[in-house]
C-alpha positions, 0 to 999 in steps of 0.5 A: 776233421781228419781222424788219423794219418798224416802226409808223405812226400812223393816223387812224380816223373816230370820228363826224361833226360837221354844218355848215350851208353853205347854198349855200357852196362844197364845197371846203376840207373834209377828206377823208371829208366828205359833203354832204347836203341841197339844195333850199330849205335848201341843203347840210349838210357832214358833217365826220368827226372822227378818233382817232389810233392806232398800228399795227404795220407788221412782218414776222416770220420764222417758219421756214427752209424748207430743202427749198423745198417751201413751208409752209401756215398752219394757226393764228395767234395775235397777242398770245395771241389766236386770229385764224386757225384753219384746222382750227376754222373761225376766219377771219382777223380782222386784216390780215396777209400770209403767205408760205410760202417759195416767194414770188418778190416782196418784201412792200411792207413790205420794199420800204419799208424796203430800197427797190430792194435788197429781196428776196423772202426766198425759202426763209423762211417769213414773216408780215407785219402791216400795220395791227394796232393796238398800242403795241408789237411784237405777239407772234406765234405760228403753226402751219405745215405742209409736209405739209398739204392744202387741203380743196377748191377755191374758185370759181363752180359751173359750170352744165352745163345751160342757164344761168339768166338774169333779175333780179338776186338772183331765185333764191338763196332757192329753194335749200337746202344738204345738208352730208351730200351737199355739194350745193345743191338749186336750184329753176329756174322759167320766171322763170329759164329761159323756156319751162320747162313744169315747175319743175326741180331742179338739184343743184350739187356744192360740191366739184367746183364744177359742176352734177351734173344737173337733173330736172323735178319731177313734178306741178310744171306748175301752178306753172311761171309765167314772167316775164310773171307774176312776176319772182321765184322763188316755190318754196322747198326744204328739204333732208332731209340725207343721204337723197337726198330734198328737200322743195319748197313750191310757190306761186302768186301767190294762194291757195289750191292751194299744194303741199308735196311731197317728191321723189326728188332723183335722178329728180324723182319725187313721193314724197308731197304735200299741197295747202296749205289755209292761207297758210303757209310751212315753216321746218325739218325734223328726223328722228325715228326713221324719221320726218321732222318738219316744222314751219312757220308758219300766217299765217292762224291765227297757229299752227305748221303741222306735217307728219309724213313716213313714208318707209315708208308714203310718206305726208305728214300735215299739220296746219295748226294743229298746235301753238302757235308763233311764226315764229322756230323752230330745231331742238332735241333728239332724245331717247328719247321725243320730238324737239323745236323751239325757238321765241321769241315777239315783241312791241313791249313788250320781252318775249319768251317761249322755248318748246320744242315736243315731238313724241312720235310721236303728239302735240305739246306746248308748254313755256314755258322762260323769259321775256326782258324789257327787249328793244330788239328784237322778239325774240331775235337768236340762238336755237340748240340746241347738241348738244355742251353741251346748251344752248339759246343765246339772244342778245338786245339790251338798252338800253345797248346791251347784248348779252346771252347766256344758256344755258338748260337745256332740261330745267328751264328754268334759266338756266346762265350769263349774259354780255355781248359787245361785239357781237351777230349774228343767226341768226333774225329775221322777215326770215330765217326759214330762216337756221339751215338756211343757217348750219351750226354745228359742235357747241360753236359758233353761226354768226351774221350780223353787220353794223356798221349803217353806213347808207352802206357797211355791213360784213357778216361771218359771226361765231362764238360759242365756247359754252364759251369765251363768245368771239366770233370772225370766221368770214368778212369781206367776204361780200357787197357793202356795198350789200346789204340784210339780207334778201339777206344771208340768201341766204348759206350757211356750213358751219363744219365744212367751213370754207366759205361760199357766195354767189349775190348779183347774178348767177345763179351760186353761188360757193364761198369756202373759208377757207384751211382747211389741215389738217396731214396725215400724212407717210410714213416714206419722206418723213421719212427722205428729208428728214432724209437730205437735211439730212445731205447725201444726195440722194434718188437715193442712198437705197435703201428695202427693205420699204417700199410704192412711192413713189406710195403714200406710201412707208410700210411696207405694214401687215401683214395681221392675221387678224381671226378670232384672238381674235374674239368672233364670226367669221362666214365666210359664204363658207366657211359657218364660224361661231364664237363665242369659238372654238366653232362655232355655228349661223348660224340662231341669230344672223341672221334670214335664214340662207337668204340665204347662198350661194356669194358670201356673205350677199346683200342684195337691192336695194330689197326691203322684206324685204331687210334681214338682222337679227342675233338672239340672242347676236350681237345682244346683243354688237353692241348693246354698242356697245364693239367693233371690227367687221371687215366684208368685202363685195363692192360691185356698183355705183356706185349708191346707198348700201350699208349694211354695218351699221345699229344703232338704238334704239327710237323716238328716232332714236339710230343707228349707221350704217357705209356705202359712200356714194353717187356723190354723196359720191365712193363714200367709206365713213363711220361716222355716229352720231346721238344728242343730237350727231353723230359722223361719220368718213369715209375719203374715197376711192372704193370702187367695184365689187370686194371691200373690207374695213372695220375700225371701232372704236366706243367711248364715247370714240372712233370709228376707221376704216380701209378696205382698209388705209388710214390710220386716221381717228379722232374723239375725241368722246364722245356725249351720252346715247347710248341703248341700241341695240335692233336690228343689221342688214345692208343698212339699217333693218329697218323700211324696206327694203334700199337696195343689192344687195351681198354681206356675205362676212365679219364679225368682232366683237372687243374694241376694238383699238389704232388701229395694228392697224386697217389690218392688219385692214382689208386684203383678203387674196385 
């Protein structure tokens, strides 16, 4: 129920009437009138017309905060409509003010009602609506938490090297975002820093808000032109997510001799390259098995240019006329037999065709899926393949205006659903060719840019379509200056899963804008009992806890260690040289392909060895590829360099895989489980796991993935994969078709039937 306030009547502009005043006075016209013209004909007055509506000016009491620690807002519904959801990337789409109970100043609405006697109402959690259009007091529902965390900081990313300077907006398009590593790859040219002999790659950390390092790119000297030649960046990168590699297309003012190249992002070493033979641009990339498949557009031939990077061979094979294609291209499916991209043609006749471009590892094919007619634009505004639903989502404009959506089944070309919305955003256009790699949508959603089209002061927002609900919501408002044009608007980066967007307009700095993406967290039993006893009149100093962990560890009882060998399907102790299957001794040579690697420290995985990966064989492999188990791995971490692949499962030829790894220093040495098929399941323990002995317990089923490491709380993702293909290989140290990536020792491996989440912390405790 509302606590204080009321309503007010407001007038909002609905249009303009024009009055020719010649050289008459400009005084006496209502506020908002603008005057145009001049010259021989004199001036016109554009006089606004208004509509009257009623808005709420109300304060709501949400909760009492007896502990004085403050609450955070997690979710807000007004009149049963979600206007803010910090866990799911829905930004505030109405005007409100939230106070978590620690406020020290009164809200303006309170001051307006109570005058000098108004107080801050400290200790009370309050929400104030100021301008919500309604004829009666709106209903408010909120989820709040006093044990929540904000996922990262907002602010400008600080340069640690020489700060670039130059023309406004000269550099943001020379950038790429890698959501797996939480970094921006930023190209720096002599345009940005005069005197550079090479083009440099700067790696900017989105979490720590600082430049990690920058390196010169090998072989880039011919493209390092300065401001005396051009005042704008010419080279453009594309991220190869999670690999530590980055693609860069170098350009000069004239053809030929542009270069397309793949680099080691840590060293600037040139891995593979191609000297462009046509006027072409690269648009996107997708992984297919161990290959990376690039696609772009050849402006000379009006064809799609294709490129295949094979990291095992270090080759980059380019076909300038690889496939019939339009300039609008987005990533598509990854199946057993092919990977694909979707494209939409364009015309001035109101028609557009939707195609799926498939690559099967050897050749490209093009399949017509659906034809659009009656368009008022050149082509589709939205083109997106959603891995959760399996739909190709298409949005376009019809006369009316009508903003039409269709969901297409890519397998058959059948239109699954059709509906209209009140507005339409865009994630593809001829001005914004790489936009879909900058708008990172969560599965089940589509992020888009939207503008109200006001010619004088346009409003720019990032909006989101909930595919299953067929509803639009606002992800972020006021994202750029109202004087920004649409092309510059495309320089934004948005990551819906992490609740952030990043801008670099008007200055040489990227600024991270995090939504108040507050997520409720778990609380310790000690914490909860302390709060309950406080309400009963007992101070924390009067309480004694026995059998609990120390307060600085949260105070929960330490999990009891569980012996993973008890009841294990497989128990492989490489330290003791004891190996058992269902309790019966087995020969390790029958179950891994390199038993000679076992030594005093366990199973050795060498550093960057083409024959370094150890593969499971025989019955052990057969049980691993069921993908329905709990696996416990104890390992010795030796460095903070590179990624340690503890377990790697892969299907044949389609890129479906499961990886359990200790990630790189880029990712804070976290441990994670990453499963990729038609959709991705990703679970992480985001704490540092440096040199020393560690133990991880992972449960993988079709319904969920759960992880605990070194006795940590369990992180769980309850999402079913879409058509996860049968795994063919299981290995320690990485992909057996490539090489081992980090020197480590696998000490013990246990495979069990799936266990309860509550048992994972006990299984993951390292027992000396």
